[in-house]
C-alpha positions in Angstrom: 99.0 112.9 89.3 99.6 112.7 92.9 97.1 114.3 95.5 97.0 114.2 99.4 93.8 114.0 101.3 94.1 116.9 103.2 92.2 119.5 104.5 88.8 120.3 104.8 89.2 116.3 104.4 91.9 115.1 107.0 89.3 116.2 109.6 86.1 114.5 108.0 88.3 111.6 107.2 89.5 111.6 110.6 85.8 111.3 111.7 85.0 108.9 109.7 88.2 106.4 110.9 86.7 107.0 114.4 83.0 106.6 113.8 83.3 103.4 112.0 84.2 100.0 112.5 85.9 97.7 110.3 84.0 94.1 109.6 85.3 91.9 111.9 87.2 89.8 108.9 90.6 89.7 109.0 92.8 89.8 105.5 95.0 87.7 104.6 98.6 88.5 104.4 100.1 89.4 101.2 100.9 85.8 98.9 104.2 84.4 98.5 104.4 86.5 95.3 105.4 89.1 98.1 108.9 89.2 99.5 108.1 90.0 103.7 111.0 89.0 106.5 109.0 86.9 108.7 111.0 88.3 112.0 110.1 91.7 110.7 106.4 90.6 109.3 105.8 94.9 108.7 109.3 96.1 107.6 108.2 95.8 104.2 105.6 97.8 104.3 103.3 96.1 101.5 100.4 95.9 103.6 100.0 93.0 105.3 99.6 94.4 108.8 96.5 96.4 108.7 92.8 96.5 107.2 91.4 98.9 105.4 88.2 100.0 103.5 87.5 102.4 100.9 84.3 103.9 101.0 82.6 101.3 102.9 84.3 98.4 100.3 86.7 96.0 101.4 90.3 96.1 100.3 91.5 92.6 99.2 94.8 91.3 98.7 95.5 90.6 94.8 96.2 86.6 95.7 96.6 85.6 92.0 100.1 86.2 90.7 99.4 86.4 87.3 96.3 89.4 88.1 99.0 91.1 89.7 101.8 90.7 86.8 98.9 92.2 84.6 98.2 94.9 86.7 101.8 95.6 87.4 102.0 96.0 83.9 99.5 98.4 83.1 100.0 100.5 85.9 103.4 101.0 84.8 102.4 102.4 81.5 99.6 104.9 83.4 102.2 106.0 86.6 105.5 104.9 87.3 105.3 105.9 90.7 103.2 103.1 91.3 104.2 100.7 92.6 103.8 97.2 94.7 100.0 97.3 94.2 99.3 93.7 96.4 95.6 95.3 96.9 92.4 95.9 95.3 88.8 97.0 95.7 87.2 94.6 93.4 84.0 97.0 93.5 83.4 100.2 91.9 83.5 102.8 94.3 81.2 106.0 94.2 83.0 109.1 93.7 81.3 110.7 97.2 82.3 107.7 99.0 85.9 107.4 97.3 87.9 109.8 100.2 86.2 108.0 103.1 89.5 105.9 104.1 89.0 103.5 107.2 91.7 101.5 108.7 92.6 99.6 111.7 95.6 96.9 112.8 94.6 93.4 112.5 95.6 90.6 114.2 98.4 89.9 112.4 99.9 93.2 112.4 98.9 94.3 116.4 101.9 93.1 118.1 104.0 94.8 115.4 102.0 98.4 114.5 100.2 98.6 117.2 96.7 100.2 117.6 96.0 103.5 115.2 98.0 106.4 116.4 96.4 108.6 114.1 94.5 109.4 111.0 95.6 107.2 108.0 98.0 109.1 105.8 96.6 108.6 102.0 97.8 109.7 98.9 95.7 109.7 95.8 97.2 108.7 92.1 94.6 109.8 89.6 95.6 107.1 86.8 93.5 108.1 83.7 94.6 112.1 83.6 91.2 113.4 85.9 91.6 116.7 86.6 91.7 116.8 90.9 91.1 120.2 92.7 94.1 121.0 94.9 96.3 123.6 96.5 99.8 123.6 97.4 100.8 123.3 101.7 103.7 123.4 103.3 103.8 120.2 105.6 106.1 119.6 108.2 106.9 115.9 108.4 107.9 114.7 112.4 109.2 111.3 111.5 112.1 113.2 109.0 114.4 115.0 110.8 117.4 117.9 109.8 119.6 119.1 113.2 116.3 118.3 115.3 113.9 120.0 113.3 111.1 118.6 111.2 111.7 118.3 107.6 108.8 120.4 105.8 107.8 119.6 102.0 105.1 120.9 99.5 102.4 119.2 98.9 99.1 119.1 96.7 96.2 118.7 99.4 92.9 117.8 97.9 90.3 120.6 98.3 87.3 118.6 96.7 85.1 115.9 98.8 84.7 113.9 95.6 86.7 111.9 93.1 86.0 112.1 89.6 84.8 108.6 87.3 87.9 106.9 86.5 91.2 104.5 87.7 93.0 105.5 90.9 95.7 103.9 92.9 95.7 105.0 96.8 99.3 104.9 99.0 97.5 104.3 102.4 100.0 104.7 105.1 98.7 102.7 108.3 99.9 104.8 111.4 100.0 102.9 114.9 101.3 103.4 118.3 104.6 100.9 117.6 104.8 101.4 114.1 104.1 101.9 110.4 103.0 100.0 107.6 101.3 101.2 103.8 98.7 99.4 101.0 99.1 100.5 98.0 95.6 99.8 96.7 94.1 99.7 93.4 90.4 100.7 92.4 88.2 102.2 90.1 85.5 105.6 91.4 82.1 104.3 89.5 80.4 107.1 86.4 
């Protein structure tokens, strides 16, 4: 099930992102098994151009290709829409903190995506059939235009401020001053 984090949590996420600094340690770019183009290093949208934390826990690169392949096989059985998961939160996250997503451009990505322009766009995929409270909402996407007008789509926006226990994938879109990048992250919410 796909859920986007939004009102009333969009404002809370914006405050959390602005109020809390991420650790100074920079993430390593995804390993050699991940494809990327050296001249345009953020264009494949594999998350190498920004750092993130979820519920205060660091988002780490999956450095081992065997671990990546094992997770990829598992995710294909749970949700075929989840792809390119090169990132993981190793420790379980409390359900009350799981929607606290913080991002910032790292030293590698700063020249390509620039400083953060707005709060991250987070899409939540519940992988174990968790029932998430949400409401349908019409959203204008200013980056896609038809005849000069922003495209309007319907999305499900979370109305709860926690996630129930289980496995999740987050697609975190970092919106920078110059460009954007996305991390697909696997995490577990603690019981």
